[in-house]
N, C-alpha and C positions, 0 to 999 in steps of 0.2 A: 541926283545929287552924283549917286554911286554911274550915274555915264558922262554927266556932263560937269561934275568937279564943282560943283556950286555949295555956296549953306545955306539956307532956312533965315529968311529976316524971323526977327520978334514975334512979330503978329501974325504971319503966316501958321509960326512954330506952336505960336497958343493956340491959333484958331482949329490945328488938323489938334491938334494935345485934347480940346476941350469936345471934338465934336467925332475922338476912336469910336465910341457905343457904333456907330455908321458901316463900321466895317461890316459890323454882322450883314448889312441886307448888298454888299458887292458877292456875286456870283462865286464860288470857292476856285472855280476855272481862272479868273478875268485877277483873281488872288495870286493865285499859283504862275499865271505868266507875268506879273510882277515879282514876284517870288527870284526867279529864276530872273529874270535880266541884276536883280539884285551882286546874286551871290555868282555872278560872271562876269563881271566889273570888276575892277579897278575899285579900290575902295582911299576915299579920302578919309585923312588920320580923324573928322568931325563926326563921322559913319558913325560910329560906337558912342559918342556923347549923346546925339540928335537922339540914336533908337531909343537910349538909356532914360533923355528926357522924354523924353513919348509918351513910355513907359507901356511899351506896346507889348512887352515880356506877358505883360498880364492877362494880353488875347492870345499870344501865335506861342510863349514860351516860357513858362515858367518853372525851367530846372536853373540850379542854379552853377554852374558851368563858368572855369576859370576865365572871363572875359578879358578883365588886365591883363592875366599872361597874358592870354592868347592874344591880343592887342602888339604885345610887343613882339611879338614875335614876324614883326615885317610886312604883316596882313596887309597893310595899304601902300603894299609894296609896288614900281612902278609895271611891275610884270605878274601875273597871276605866280604862285609860288605853286607847284604838285602840292594835293590834296587839300590848297584853299574852298575848294566848290566844298565838297561835303566839310567841310569841317565848315563855314561859315551856312551852312543850310544845321548843321547842327544846334549851330548857337542860335538861333532865326525863331528854330519850328521845335512843338514837342514831337514824340512819335506820335500822337493824338491827330494834331492836325495836320500833321502829312498825310497821313490820309481823308480829313477832313479837305484836305484844297485836293487829294485825288494829285495824289504821286503814288505812281507803281510798286506795286508790293516787294520787288525786289529792291527801289533805293530807300524802301523805310526799316525792309532787313539789315543794310548799311550800317546807315544815323542807327539802326538800337544798340547793332556789335558794338560801335566808335562811342556811343556814349556809356553805354556798359561800360567799357574799360579806361573811359573820360572819367567818370565816378569812381570803382575802383584804383587807377593809379594817384589819384589827387587825396580820397580817405586814406590809401595804409601806403603811398609809397612809390613808387617804380623799385627802388632796391626790399621792398619787402617782397614782396612777389616771391612765393616757391618757384621754384624748375616748371615745377605744374602748370601753374597757371604761365608763365611765360611764353610758354610751348603755345599755350592755348592762346593763346592775345596772339602772336607771330602766325596760326595757320587761319583763326580768324579774321584773320588781316591783312591780313597778307599785302594785299590788293591794294588796299586800301591804308597804310600804316605812316603814310608823308602827311593824310589827316590828323593820325593821331597824334604826331611829332611836333607838328604844330600848337600842339596842348603844351607841351615835356617843357620841363624846366630846364636854362640854355644853353647846360653843360652838358644834358644826351643831345640834345639837335644835330652835329656836326656829325657827331660818329652813327649815331645810327641812321642819319642819310646816307650815308658810305658805306653801312652792311644792308641797306636796304637798292643799295644798286647795284649791289654785287649779287648777279643773280648762283650763285653757285657759295653762297653762303646757307650754311647746312640751319641755320638756326631762325633766320629772318627770312627762308624761303624754303620751310618744311618739307622734307620730300623723303617717303622710305628707298633703301639704298633697292633691293627688289621688288620689280612688278607680283599681283596677285598667283599669276599662272608657274612661275619662277618657286614664289612659294609654297604651291600649293602638291607641282613634282617633288621638290627637294623632301618637298616633309611630310607626303601626302595627307592632304589636310582636306577640304572639302571647304568647297565657295560656301559665305554665312558671314557674321557678322565678328563670330571670331579671325574669320581672317584680316577681317578689316583692323580689330583691334592690334591685329600682329601688325598690324604695318603700322598703327598706327606709337606700339611702343617703338619698332624699328626706327621709325623717322627721330622718335624725339630720340633713345640713344643718340642715331647721329647725328643730332645738332647738339648734342654736348661730349660730343668727343669720346664718347665711350666704345670707339673700335676705328679703326683706321682704313682694312684693309675690305674685302670681300666674303672668305675663311673668320674671319671672327666678326662677323653683319652676320654666316649665314650660323656660328656658334652662339651666338648669342640668338636666335629664331629661336633653336631648337629651342634653347633651354628653355625661352620664355612658353612652348609647347612645353613642356614634359611641365611644365608647371602650372600650366591651365590645363591642362588633358580633362578632366573635369565635362568642359565647358568647348572642346573640338565633340 
Protein backbone atom coordinates (compact mmCIF):
# COMPACT_ATOMS: atom_id res chain seq x y z
CA UNK A 1 0.00 0.00 0.00
CA UNK A 2 2.74 2.44 0.94
CA UNK A 3 5.01 1.68 -2.01
CA UNK A 4 2.44 1.04 -4.75
CA UNK A 5 -0.40 3.30 -3.57
CA UNK A 6 -3.29 0.83 -3.66
CA UNK A 7 -6.16 -0.04 -1.33
CA UNK A 8 -6.86 -3.47 0.14
CA UNK A 9 -9.98 -5.28 -1.01
CA UNK A 10 -12.49 -5.82 1.79
CA UNK A 11 -12.09 -9.59 1.53
CA UNK A 12 -8.29 -9.38 1.78
CA UNK A 13 -8.50 -6.92 4.65
CA UNK A 14 -10.88 -9.19 6.54
CA UNK A 15 -8.58 -12.18 5.99
CA UNK A 16 -5.54 -10.27 7.30
CA UNK A 17 -7.47 -9.02 10.31
CA UNK A 18 -8.59 -12.52 11.24
CA UNK A 19 -5.01 -13.83 11.05
CA UNK A 20 -3.08 -11.11 12.87
CA UNK A 21 -2.14 -13.58 15.60
CA UNK A 22 0.08 -15.29 13.00
CA UNK A 23 2.45 -12.29 13.15
CA UNK A 24 4.07 -13.93 16.17
CA UNK A 25 5.36 -16.65 13.80
CA UNK A 26 7.23 -14.15 11.62
CA UNK A 27 10.91 -13.50 12.33
CA UNK A 28 11.46 -10.10 14.04
CA UNK A 29 14.07 -9.18 11.44
CA UNK A 30 11.55 -9.72 8.62
CA UNK A 31 8.97 -7.53 10.35
CA UNK A 32 11.60 -4.83 10.87
CA UNK A 33 12.48 -4.89 7.16
CA UNK A 34 8.82 -4.39 6.21
CA UNK A 35 8.34 -1.64 8.79
CA UNK A 36 11.35 0.24 7.42
CA UNK A 37 9.82 0.04 3.95
CA UNK A 38 6.64 1.54 5.36
CA UNK A 39 8.25 4.47 7.20
CA UNK A 40 10.48 5.36 4.24
CA UNK A 41 7.58 5.37 1.80
CA UNK A 42 5.09 8.07 0.89
CA UNK A 43 1.81 7.39 2.63
CA UNK A 44 -1.47 7.60 0.75
CA UNK A 45 -4.60 8.73 2.58
CA UNK A 46 -5.80 5.19 3.35
CA UNK A 47 -2.75 4.07 5.36
CA UNK A 48 -3.98 5.13 8.80
CA UNK A 49 -7.53 4.01 8.04
CA UNK A 50 -6.26 0.52 7.24
CA UNK A 51 -3.81 0.46 10.17
CA UNK A 52 -6.59 1.38 12.60
CA UNK A 53 -9.12 -1.00 11.07
CA UNK A 54 -6.68 -3.91 11.26
CA UNK A 55 -6.02 -3.01 14.92
CA UNK A 56 -2.31 -3.51 14.45
CA UNK A 57 -1.66 -1.26 17.44
CA UNK A 58 -2.81 -4.17 19.67
CA UNK A 59 0.32 -5.99 18.51
CA UNK A 60 2.80 -3.21 17.80
CA UNK A 61 1.89 -0.05 19.67
CA UNK A 62 -0.79 0.58 22.28
CA UNK A 63 0.36 4.15 22.95
CA UNK A 64 -2.38 6.72 22.60
CA UNK A 65 -0.57 9.11 20.28
CA UNK A 66 -2.49 11.90 18.49
CA UNK A 67 -2.97 9.98 15.23
CA UNK A 68 -5.67 12.23 13.80
CA UNK A 69 -3.68 15.41 14.37
CA UNK A 70 -0.60 13.71 12.95
CA UNK A 71 -2.49 12.66 9.85
CA UNK A 72 -3.43 16.31 9.20
CA UNK A 73 0.23 17.34 8.94
CA UNK A 74 0.45 16.23 5.32
CA UNK A 75 2.16 12.98 6.26
CA UNK A 76 0.65 11.70 3.02
CA UNK A 77 2.49 14.40 1.09
CA UNK A 78 4.02 13.62 -2.31
CA UNK A 79 7.44 14.00 -0.73
CA UNK A 80 8.91 12.75 2.53
CA UNK A 81 8.68 15.59 5.04
CA UNK A 82 11.63 16.36 7.35
CA UNK A 83 11.27 14.18 10.43
CA UNK A 84 8.48 12.04 8.99
CA UNK A 85 10.43 8.74 9.16
CA UNK A 86 11.00 8.91 12.93
CA UNK A 87 7.47 10.24 13.51
CA UNK A 88 5.94 7.34 11.56
CA UNK A 89 8.11 4.87 13.47
CA UNK A 90 6.89 6.36 16.73
CA UNK A 91 3.27 5.84 15.72
CA UNK A 92 3.79 2.30 14.45
CA UNK A 93 5.87 0.80 17.26
CA UNK A 94 6.20 0.96 21.03
CA UNK A 95 9.68 1.17 22.55
CA UNK A 96 9.31 -2.44 23.68
CA UNK A 97 8.53 -3.65 20.17
CA UNK A 98 11.37 -1.60 18.68
CA UNK A 99 13.69 -3.63 20.86
CA UNK A 100 11.87 -6.85 19.95
CA UNK A 101 12.24 -6.09 16.25
CA UNK A 102 16.01 -5.54 16.65
CA UNK A 103 16.17 -1.78 16.12
CA UNK A 104 19.43 -0.22 17.27
CA UNK A 105 19.91 1.26 20.74
CA UNK A 106 20.31 4.69 19.16
CA UNK A 107 17.03 4.39 17.24
CA UNK A 108 15.22 3.26 20.40
CA UNK A 109 16.76 6.11 22.41
CA UNK A 110 15.68 8.71 19.84
CA UNK A 111 12.14 7.36 19.78
CA UNK A 112 11.96 7.28 23.59
CA UNK A 113 12.93 10.95 23.80
CA UNK A 114 10.49 11.93 21.06
CA UNK A 115 7.68 9.89 22.66
CA UNK A 116 8.34 11.52 26.05
CA UNK A 117 7.94 15.04 24.65
CA UNK A 118 4.93 14.17 22.48
CA UNK A 119 3.19 12.86 25.60
CA UNK A 120 4.22 15.81 27.76
CA UNK A 121 3.06 18.41 25.23
CA UNK A 122 -0.13 16.48 24.56
CA UNK A 123 -0.91 16.38 28.30
CA UNK A 124 0.25 19.84 29.43
CA UNK A 125 0.08 21.94 26.29
CA UNK A 126 3.10 23.55 24.67
CA UNK A 127 2.39 26.99 26.14
CA UNK A 128 2.32 25.54 29.66
CA UNK A 129 5.88 24.18 29.59
CA UNK A 130 8.31 25.96 31.91
CA UNK A 131 11.46 27.64 30.62
CA UNK A 132 13.45 24.69 31.94
CA UNK A 133 11.22 22.21 30.13
CA UNK A 134 11.38 24.13 26.86
CA UNK A 135 15.15 24.26 27.10
CA UNK A 136 15.40 20.53 27.88
CA UNK A 137 13.09 19.80 24.96
CA UNK A 138 15.45 21.54 22.55
CA UNK A 139 18.51 19.89 24.08
CA UNK A 140 16.93 16.43 23.81
CA UNK A 141 15.49 16.88 20.31
CA UNK A 142 17.83 19.33 18.60
CA UNK A 143 18.46 16.95 15.69
CA UNK A 144 14.98 15.36 15.69
CA UNK A 145 12.83 18.42 16.26
CA UNK A 146 11.15 18.18 12.80
CA UNK A 147 9.69 14.86 13.98
CA UNK A 148 8.12 16.55 17.01
CA UNK A 149 6.86 19.45 14.89
CA UNK A 150 4.67 17.02 12.94
CA UNK A 151 2.73 16.36 16.16
CA UNK A 152 2.25 20.03 17.09
CA UNK A 153 -0.81 22.19 16.61
CA UNK A 154 -0.88 23.77 13.16
CA UNK A 155 -0.31 27.26 14.53
CA UNK A 156 3.20 26.34 15.72
CA UNK A 157 4.48 24.38 12.75
CA UNK A 158 5.78 27.07 10.37
CA UNK A 159 7.40 29.21 13.07
CA UNK A 160 9.06 26.25 14.74
CA UNK A 161 10.41 24.84 11.48
CA UNK A 162 11.72 28.26 10.48
CA UNK A 163 13.53 28.67 13.81
CA UNK A 164 14.94 25.14 13.66
CA UNK A 165 16.31 25.81 10.18
CA UNK A 166 18.24 28.79 11.59
CA UNK A 167 21.47 27.31 13.04
CA UNK A 168 22.06 30.52 15.00
CA UNK A 169 18.81 30.33 16.96
CA UNK A 170 20.06 30.02 20.59
CA UNK A 171 16.97 28.17 21.88
CA UNK A 172 16.39 25.76 19.00
CA UNK A 173 20.14 25.02 18.83
CA UNK A 174 21.34 25.55 22.40
CA UNK A 175 25.05 25.91 23.06
CA UNK A 176 27.32 27.51 25.63
CA UNK A 177 28.99 30.79 24.63
CA UNK A 178 32.29 29.41 26.00
CA UNK A 179 33.95 26.03 25.80
CA UNK A 180 35.20 24.15 28.84
CA UNK A 181 38.86 25.13 28.42
CA UNK A 182 38.10 28.83 28.42
CA UNK A 183 35.85 28.55 31.49
CA UNK A 184 38.48 26.57 33.38
CA UNK A 185 41.15 29.19 32.65
CA UNK A 186 38.96 32.25 33.25
CA UNK A 187 37.30 31.01 36.43
CA UNK A 188 39.92 28.55 37.70
CA UNK A 189 37.49 25.71 38.05
CA UNK A 190 38.39 22.03 37.59
CA UNK A 191 36.97 19.73 34.95
CA UNK A 192 34.06 17.59 36.05
CA UNK A 193 30.27 17.53 36.41
CA UNK A 194 30.10 21.09 37.77
CA UNK A 195 31.78 22.42 34.65
CA UNK A 196 29.11 20.67 32.60
CA UNK A 197 26.39 22.20 34.78
CA UNK A 198 27.90 25.65 34.27
CA UNK A 199 27.94 25.22 30.49
CA UNK A 200 24.32 24.06 30.62
CA UNK A 201 23.39 27.10 32.71
CA UNK A 202 25.07 29.45 30.27
CA UNK A 203 23.41 27.71 27.34
CA UNK A 204 20.00 28.25 28.90
CA UNK A 205 20.71 31.89 29.79
CA UNK A 206 21.87 32.47 26.23
CA UNK A 207 18.79 30.71 24.84
CA UNK A 208 16.51 33.18 26.62
CA UNK A 209 18.57 36.27 25.83
CA UNK A 210 19.80 36.94 29.37
CA UNK A 211 23.07 38.33 28.00
CA UNK A 212 24.19 39.69 24.66
CA UNK A 213 27.97 40.12 24.98
CA UNK A 214 30.86 37.88 26.00
CA UNK A 215 31.50 40.13 29.02
CA UNK A 216 27.94 39.72 30.22
CA UNK A 217 28.17 35.98 29.66
CA UNK A 218 31.41 35.76 31.66
CA UNK A 219 29.85 37.81 34.47
CA UNK A 220 26.94 35.36 34.51
CA UNK A 221 29.43 32.48 34.69
CA UNK A 222 31.25 34.10 37.62
CA UNK A 223 27.98 34.67 39.45
CA UNK A 224 26.93 31.05 38.96
CA UNK A 225 30.34 29.86 40.13
CA UNK A 226 30.13 31.90 43.34
CA UNK A 227 26.59 30.74 44.06
CA UNK A 228 27.56 27.13 43.48
CA UNK A 229 31.06 27.19 44.98
CA UNK A 230 30.34 24.30 47.43
CA UNK A 231 29.85 22.10 44.36
CA UNK A 232 33.21 23.04 42.84
